[in-house]
C-alpha positions as CSV (number, residue, x, y, z in Angstrom):
1,M,92.6,-75.5,-27.8
2,I,94.8,-73.2,-25.7
3,I,92.4,-70.3,-25.7
4,G,89.6,-72.5,-24.4
5,S,91.9,-73.8,-21.6
6,A,92.8,-70.2,-20.6
7,L,89.1,-69.3,-20.4
8,D,88.4,-72.5,-18.5
9,I,91.1,-71.5,-15.9
10,V,89.6,-68.0,-15.6
11,S,86.2,-69.5,-15.1
12,H,87.4,-72.0,-12.6
13,C,89.2,-69.3,-10.6
14,G,86.1,-67.1,-10.5
15,V,88.0,-63.9,-11.4
16,P,85.7,-60.9,-10.7
17,R,86.1,-59.4,-14.2
18,Y,87.8,-60.7,-17.4
19,L,87.8,-59.1,-20.8
20,H,89.0,-61.6,-23.4
21,N,90.3,-60.7,-26.8
22,N,90.8,-63.5,-29.2
23,L,93.9,-62.0,-30.7
24,P,97.5,-63.3,-30.9
25,L,99.4,-63.2,-27.6
26,G,101.2,-59.9,-27.0
27,N,98.3,-57.8,-28.3
28,P,96.1,-57.3,-25.3
29,M,94.7,-54.0,-26.4
30,G,94.3,-54.8,-30.1
31,K,96.3,-54.5,-33.3
32,P,99.5,-52.4,-33.3
33,F,98.8,-48.8,-34.4
34,D,95.0,-49.4,-34.5
35,T,94.1,-46.6,-32.0
36,K,90.4,-47.0,-32.6
37,M,90.5,-50.7,-31.6
38,Q,92.8,-50.0,-28.7
39,A,90.5,-47.2,-27.4
40,T,87.4,-49.3,-27.7
41,T,89.2,-52.2,-25.8
42,L,90.1,-49.8,-23.1
43,R,86.5,-48.4,-22.9
44,L,85.1,-52.0,-22.7
45,A,87.6,-52.8,-19.9
46,L,86.7,-49.7,-17.9
47,D,83.0,-50.3,-18.4
48,L,83.4,-53.9,-17.2
49,V,85.2,-52.7,-14.1
50,I,82.4,-50.2,-13.3
51,S,79.4,-52.4,-14.2
52,A,80.3,-56.0,-13.0
53,T,78.5,-57.0,-9.9
54,A,79.4,-60.7,-10.1
55,P,82.2,-62.7,-11.8
56,V,81.9,-62.2,-15.5
57,I,83.8,-63.0,-18.7
58,Q,83.2,-60.6,-21.5
59,H,84.6,-60.9,-25.1
60,T,85.7,-58.1,-27.3
61,P,84.1,-58.1,-30.8
62,F,87.5,-57.9,-32.6
63,R,89.1,-60.4,-34.9
64,W,92.7,-60.3,-36.1
65,S,91.6,-60.8,-39.7
66,E,88.7,-61.9,-41.7
67,S,90.2,-65.4,-42.0
68,E,91.3,-67.4,-39.0
69,A,94.2,-68.9,-41.1
70,W,96.8,-66.9,-39.0
71,R,96.1,-69.4,-36.1
72,E,97.7,-72.3,-38.1
73,N,101.0,-70.5,-38.4
74,Y,101.1,-68.5,-35.2
75,M,104.0,-69.5,-33.1
76,R,104.7,-72.5,-35.4
77,V,108.2,-73.8,-35.4
78,D,109.2,-76.6,-37.8
79,D,111.8,-77.4,-40.4
80,S,110.3,-74.9,-42.9
81,N,111.0,-71.8,-40.7
82,R,113.4,-72.9,-38.0
83,E,116.5,-71.3,-39.6
84,A,114.7,-68.0,-40.3
85,L,113.5,-67.8,-36.7
86,R,117.0,-68.6,-35.4
87,L,118.4,-65.8,-37.6
88,A,115.7,-63.3,-36.5
89,G,116.4,-64.1,-32.8
90,E,120.1,-63.6,-33.3
91,Q,119.5,-60.3,-35.1
92,N,117.2,-59.2,-32.2
93,R,119.9,-60.1,-29.6
94,Q,122.6,-58.2,-31.6
95,E,120.3,-55.1,-31.8
96,R,119.5,-55.3,-28.1
97,L,123.3,-55.5,-27.3
98,A,124.0,-52.6,-29.6
99,N,121.3,-50.5,-28.0
100,K,122.5,-51.4,-24.5
101,A,126.0,-50.3,-25.5
102,K,124.5,-47.0,-26.6
103,G,122.8,-46.6,-23.3
104,L,119.3,-47.1,-24.8
105,Q,116.7,-48.9,-22.7
106,R,113.5,-50.7,-23.5
107,N,110.4,-49.0,-22.0
């Protein structure tokens, strides 16, 4: 499992503090627009920075959903979704080019 490997690497390296959330990549603070989850994650991280006196791995209590079924489809590319993903990527590239032409920048 990829997540286990990431935690194995963190353990092996002996990082001083590590707060792990078991959410999809790209969501380090929690679900988008869930300010309560994000604030709690930040509070946990700050508490860890203050309280850790030895290398420690701590887990947030959050789950992406009640079911773990999202893991089966997350980042999956196969014949059933390949064309839809290609079209979504092309649309994203076109939007980024249009925004660049307007002088808009990503923050």
